[in-house]
Structures are given as C-alpha cells and as structure tokens.
ROLO-817691 format. One record per residue (C-alpha): z, y, x; residue number from 0; residue in three letters. Coordinates in pm, 1 decimal. Each point is the difference from the previous one (the first is absolute). Layout:
BEGIN
segu pz=Z	py=Y	px=X	num=NUM	residu=Ala .
...
END
This chain:
BEGIN
segu pz=869.0	py=5722.0	px=8353.6	num=0	residu=Met .
segu pz=327.7	py=-166.2	px=-105.0	num=1	residu=Thr .
segu pz=289.6	py=203.5	px=-129.6	num=2	residu=Thr .
segu pz=349.8	py=-137.7	px=-38.1	num=3	residu=Ser .
segu pz=188.3	py=124.1	px=-303.0	num=4	residu=Leu .
segu pz=375.5	py=-18.5	px=-43.2	num=5	residu=Pro .
segu pz=110.0	py=-268.4	px=-244.0	num=6	residu=Val .
segu pz=328.1	py=12.6	px=-186.1	num=7	residu=Ser .
segu pz=173.5	py=-329.0	px=-87.3	num=8	residu=Val .
segu pz=323.2	py=-3.2	px=-200.4	num=9	residu=Leu .
segu pz=211.3	py=-300.3	px=-103.1	num=10	residu=Val .
segu pz=238.0	py=83.0	px=-284.3	num=11	residu=Arg .
segu pz=178.9	py=-159.7	px=-296.0	num=12	residu=Pro .
segu pz=-213.0	py=-49.7	px=-308.5	num=13	residu=Ile .
segu pz=20.6	py=261.6	px=-275.3	num=14	residu=Arg .
segu pz=-89.8	py=-36.9	px=-369.0	num=15	residu=Ala .
segu pz=-314.7	py=205.8	px=47.6	num=16	residu=Glu .
segu pz=-123.3	py=-255.9	px=259.3	num=17	residu=Asp .
segu pz=-38.2	py=-281.5	px=-253.8	num=18	residu=Asn .
segu pz=-368.9	py=54.0	px=-74.1	num=19	residu=Thr .
segu pz=-97.6	py=58.2	px=363.7	num=20	residu=Ala .
segu pz=176.8	py=-303.6	px=147.9	num=21	residu=Ile .
segu pz=-124.4	py=-224.6	px=-283.0	num=22	residu=Ala .
segu pz=-351.8	py=118.3	px=82.7	num=23	residu=Ser .
segu pz=50.5	py=-80.2	px=369.7	num=24	residu=Val .
segu pz=124.8	py=-348.5	px=-86.0	num=25	residu=Ile .
segu pz=-294.4	py=-63.4	px=-232.3	num=26	residu=Arg .
segu pz=-250.0	py=126.2	px=258.5	num=27	residu=His .
segu pz=139.0	py=-206.8	px=288.1	num=28	residu=Val .
segu pz=37.0	py=-306.6	px=-222.8	num=29	residu=Ser .
segu pz=-365.5	py=25.9	px=-102.1	num=30	residu=Ala .
segu pz=-101.5	py=44.3	px=365.5	num=31	residu=Glu .
segu pz=162.8	py=-333.2	px=87.0	num=32	residu=Phe .
segu pz=-87.6	py=-185.0	px=-322.2	num=33	residu=Gly .
segu pz=360.7	py=-15.1	px=-122.2	num=34	residu=Leu .
segu pz=-62.2	py=-22.8	px=-373.2	num=35	residu=Thr .
segu pz=241.5	py=15.6	px=-291.4	num=36	residu=Ala .
segu pz=-104.2	py=-341.4	px=-132.8	num=37	residu=Asp .
segu pz=152.3	py=-158.0	px=310.6	num=38	residu=Lys .
segu pz=338.1	py=166.9	px=-43.9	num=39	residu=Gly .
segu pz=-30.3	py=258.0	px=275.6	num=40	residu=Tyr .
segu pz=172.8	py=338.9	px=-20.9	num=41	residu=Thr .
segu pz=-276.8	py=145.9	px=-216.1	num=42	residu=Val .
segu pz=132.5	py=-227.8	px=-277.8	num=43	residu=Ala .
segu pz=351.6	py=146.8	px=27.2	num=44	residu=Asp .
segu pz=85.0	py=160.1	px=-336.7	num=45	residu=Pro .
segu pz=204.2	py=263.4	px=186.9	num=46	residu=Asn .
segu pz=-285.3	py=106.9	px=229.0	num=47	residu=Leu .
segu pz=-40.0	py=334.7	px=-175.2	num=48	residu=Asp .
segu pz=376.4	py=62.4	px=3.6	num=49	residu=His .
segu pz=106.7	py=-70.0	px=358.6	num=50	residu=Leu .
segu pz=232.2	py=300.8	px=19.0	num=51	residu=Tyr .
segu pz=201.3	py=-135.1	px=-292.8	num=52	residu=Glu .
segu pz=-2.0	py=-354.8	px=140.4	num=53	residu=Ser .
segu pz=119.6	py=105.6	px=343.4	num=54	residu=Tyr .
segu pz=264.5	py=238.1	px=-137.3	num=55	residu=Ser .
segu pz=208.8	py=-306.8	px=-85.8	num=56	residu=Gln .
segu pz=307.9	py=-90.6	px=209.0	num=57	residu=Pro .
segu pz=-68.2	py=-134.5	px=352.3	num=58	residu=Arg .
segu pz=-373.8	py=80.5	px=-26.7	num=59	residu=Cys .
segu pz=-211.9	py=244.7	px=196.6	num=60	residu=Ala .
segu pz=-365.4	py=93.3	px=23.9	num=61	residu=Tyr .
segu pz=-168.4	py=246.5	px=230.4	num=62	residu=Trp .
segu pz=-343.2	py=154.7	px=-25.2	num=63	residu=Val .
segu pz=-210.7	py=108.5	px=293.9	num=64	residu=Val .
segu pz=-187.3	py=326.1	px=-39.9	num=65	residu=Glu .
segu pz=-305.2	py=83.2	px=206.8	num=66	residu=Leu .
segu pz=-63.1	py=374.9	px=-9.1	num=67	residu=Asp .
segu pz=202.1	py=25.0	px=-322.6	num=68	residu=Gly .
segu pz=-171.6	py=-290.9	px=-178.2	num=69	residu=Val .
segu pz=176.5	py=-329.6	px=-68.0	num=70	residu=Val .
segu pz=-191.0	py=-260.7	px=202.3	num=71	residu=Ala .
segu pz=248.6	py=-284.3	px=34.5	num=72	residu=Gly .
segu pz=346.6	py=-129.4	px=-64.3	num=73	residu=Gly .
segu pz=245.9	py=-282.6	px=13.2	num=74	residu=Gly .
segu pz=350.5	py=-91.9	px=-101.7	num=75	residu=Gly .
segu pz=269.7	py=-254.7	px=-53.7	num=76	residu=Met .
segu pz=204.7	py=-127.9	px=-288.4	num=77	residu=Ala .
segu pz=227.9	py=-291.7	px=-80.8	num=78	residu=Pro .
segu pz=-209.8	py=-315.3	px=-34.0	num=79	residu=Leu .
segu pz=-26.4	py=-87.4	px=-368.1	num=80	residu=Ser .
segu pz=165.7	py=-330.4	px=-84.1	num=81	residu=Gly .
segu pz=167.0	py=-39.6	px=340.9	num=82	residu=Ala .
segu pz=343.0	py=30.2	px=159.1	num=83	residu=Glu .
segu pz=159.0	py=345.5	px=39.5	num=84	residu=Asp .
segu pz=-50.0	py=4.3	px=377.7	num=85	residu=Asp .
segu pz=-379.2	py=-39.2	px=-22.4	num=86	residu=Leu .
segu pz=-239.3	py=292.8	px=-31.7	num=87	residu=Cys .
segu pz=-377.9	py=16.4	px=1.7	num=88	residu=Glu .
segu pz=-231.9	py=224.5	px=197.9	num=89	residu=Leu .
segu pz=-240.8	py=116.2	px=-269.5	num=90	residu=Gln .
segu pz=-322.9	py=182.5	px=-73.0	num=91	residu=Lys .
segu pz=-102.5	py=91.7	px=354.6	num=92	residu=Met .
segu pz=-343.7	py=155.0	px=-53.8	num=93	residu=Tyr .
segu pz=-188.3	py=243.8	px=223.4	num=94	residu=Phe .
segu pz=-337.0	py=166.4	px=-42.3	num=95	residu=Met .
segu pz=-239.9	py=-52.5	px=293.6	num=96	residu=Pro .
segu pz=69.0	py=356.3	px=119.6	num=97	residu=Ser .
segu pz=362.4	py=-97.2	px=79.9	num=98	residu=Leu .
segu pz=-58.4	py=-335.3	px=165.3	num=99	residu=Arg .
segu pz=41.4	py=-59.4	px=371.8	num=100	residu=Gly .
segu pz=248.0	py=282.5	px=54.0	num=101	residu=Gln .
segu pz=324.8	py=-197.0	px=-9.4	num=102	residu=Gly .
segu pz=96.0	py=126.9	px=-344.2	num=103	residu=Leu .
segu pz=35.6	py=-346.4	px=-154.8	num=104	residu=Ala .
segu pz=239.7	py=-95.7	px=279.4	num=105	residu=Lys .
segu pz=195.8	py=321.0	px=-44.2	num=106	residu=Arg .
segu pz=24.6	py=-49.3	px=-374.7	num=107	residu=Leu .
segu pz=96.8	py=-367.9	px=28.3	num=108	residu=Ala .
segu pz=275.1	py=86.9	px=251.0	num=109	residu=Leu .
segu pz=123.8	py=275.2	px=-231.6	num=110	residu=Gln .
segu pz=13.0	py=-248.2	px=-288.8	num=111	residu=Ala .
segu pz=185.0	py=-255.1	px=214.7	num=112	residu=Ile .
segu pz=254.9	py=263.0	px=104.2	num=113	residu=Asp .
segu pz=48.5	py=94.2	px=-363.2	num=114	residu=His .
segu pz=46.3	py=-367.5	px=-89.3	num=115	residu=Ala .
segu pz=275.2	py=-35.1	px=259.9	num=116	residu=Arg .
segu pz=171.3	py=314.1	px=-133.9	num=117	residu=Gln .
segu pz=-11.1	py=-151.7	px=-348.7	num=118	residu=Gln .
segu pz=175.1	py=-317.2	px=119.1	num=119	residu=Gly .
segu pz=-295.8	py=-237.2	px=7.0	num=120	residu=Phe .
segu pz=6.3	py=-267.6	px=270.4	num=121	residu=Ser .
segu pz=-350.2	py=-140.5	px=-56.5	num=122	residu=Arg .
segu pz=-337.2	py=159.2	px=-71.6	num=123	residu=Cys .
segu pz=-281.0	py=-199.2	px=-159.6	num=124	residu=Tyr .
segu pz=-367.4	py=79.5	px=-43.1	num=125	residu=Leu .
segu pz=-311.3	py=-152.4	px=-147.6	num=126	residu=Glu .
segu pz=-357.0	py=72.5	px=98.5	num=127	residu=Thr .
segu pz=-334.9	py=-169.1	px=19.6	num=128	residu=Thr .
segu pz=-167.6	py=-160.4	px=300.2	num=129	residu=Ala .
segu pz=-293.2	py=243.4	px=-8.5	num=130	residu=Ser .
segu pz=230.9	py=286.7	px=101.3	num=131	residu=Leu .
segu pz=10.7	py=-109.0	px=363.1	num=132	residu=Thr .
segu pz=103.0	py=337.3	px=143.7	num=133	residu=Gln .
segu pz=293.9	py=24.1	px=-238.5	num=134	residu=Ala .
segu pz=112.1	py=-353.9	px=84.9	num=135	residu=Ile .
segu pz=-20.0	py=76.2	px=372.6	num=136	residu=Ala .
segu pz=215.8	py=310.2	px=-53.8	num=137	residu=Leu .
segu pz=260.0	py=-195.5	px=-196.9	num=138	residu=Tyr .
segu pz=12.9	py=-263.9	px=273.9	num=139	residu=Glu .
segu pz=52.0	py=271.4	px=264.9	num=140	residu=Arg .
segu pz=284.6	py=138.3	px=-211.5	num=141	residu=Leu .
segu pz=175.5	py=-338.0	px=5.4	num=142	residu=Gly .
segu pz=-101.9	py=-144.9	px=-335.2	num=143	residu=Phe .
segu pz=-32.2	py=-377.5	px=12.1	num=144	residu=Gln .
segu pz=-232.8	py=-211.2	px=-211.1	num=145	residu=His .
segu pz=175.0	py=-218.2	px=-257.8	num=146	residu=Ile .
segu pz=-123.7	py=-281.2	px=-222.0	num=147	residu=Asp .
segu pz=-20.2	py=115.6	px=-357.8	num=148	residu=Gly .
segu pz=83.1	py=300.0	px=-210.8	num=149	residu=Ala .
segu pz=345.1	py=135.1	px=-76.7	num=150	residu=Met .
segu pz=115.1	py=184.7	px=-309.8	num=151	residu=Gly .
segu pz=-216.6	py=87.2	px=-299.1	num=152	residu=Asn .
segu pz=-270.9	py=234.3	px=122.6	num=153	residu=Thr .
segu pz=-285.2	py=-134.4	px=-213.5	num=154	residu=Gly .
segu pz=-242.8	py=25.9	px=294.4	num=155	residu=His .
segu pz=-143.9	py=-347.0	px=-37.1	num=156	residu=Val .
segu pz=-281.6	py=46.9	px=251.5	num=157	residu=Asp .
segu pz=211.7	py=145.0	px=280.6	num=158	residu=Cys .
segu pz=-10.2	py=-306.8	px=220.9	num=159	residu=Glu .
segu pz=172.5	py=163.2	px=299.1	num=160	residu=Val .
segu pz=377.0	py=23.4	px=-37.0	num=161	residu=Thr .
segu pz=227.2	py=138.0	px=270.6	num=162	residu=Met .
segu pz=364.6	py=88.3	px=56.2	num=163	residu=Ile .
segu pz=193.1	py=211.6	px=245.1	num=164	residu=Lys .
segu pz=372.6	py=-31.6	px=60.9	num=165	residu=Tyr .
segu pz=156.7	py=341.0	px=19.6	num=166	residu=Leu .
END
C-alpha cells in the first residue's frame, strides 16, 4: 500500500538562525558532487558559516527553501566581486535531493533575477562546473549564455563553466 503525505515547501529570505543549516546543506551537496574546498568551490568560502551576514549587505539577497520546516536548499545573488556596478552573480544554488526535480531551482533563480533587476543590475553572471549538467541546462533555459572565461574575483578556480544573462 502507498500513502501520499502532504509536503510543505516554503521559500523565504535567510535569517541568522539559518546559517548552520544552509552551510550544512552546501557541504552535503558539495560532497555529493565532489566539489572540494581545495579546488576553490563554495565549501572553501570563508563566509560559508555566515551567509545571513554576507547577504544582508546592500543589493544582496539569499533565500532558503524549507521542506517540512527543515532548510533543504537555497540560493541568492550579490554584486560580482571585482566587477562593474551593473554586474551581479547568481550564487550558492544548492538543493538536497529531496527538493530536486520540483521546479524550485527555477523558481529561486527567477526570484534572484527579479531581485537583481530591482537592484539596478543589467547583467547576471554565474560560474559552475561541467559535472552539474542539470543546473547548466536550467541556466540555459533561463537565457544564460556561455562565455569564454571568468569575470570578477570569485576565487572559484575550477568552475570551468561561465555564463551571463542580460537583464
């Protein structure tokens, strides 16, 4: 016998008390895909355990996704470090397996893009790695175009896929 249970999904702005939970999600998903700190991926970010503080800065935003009251994913945007004022970066899009395939990454990316427009950005940049094929396909569907080479100063030396979207 199969029983369907109601599932509650909530997308909301990050709060200070989410820092530990979202850092744990990012570490778990990074390990799942072999994205190690020694290669400059997000798990090497010195601010990983303080995302609320990082995204409380001007023109930044980060949202967490709760599944039945537990943080299970998130994503955000911020000005691209070391770049022009009109350029932001889609950042730290990580989802536990329980959230994947439900359109939540698309919803969150669109929310971040809308926020970027409201903040006066005219371009949105992202970096990822070729092994994240589903993420790349989503970004392409959202209108991101592949570009040759990195922009700004992200420190993600092994993110060989760079993309931009004109807002």
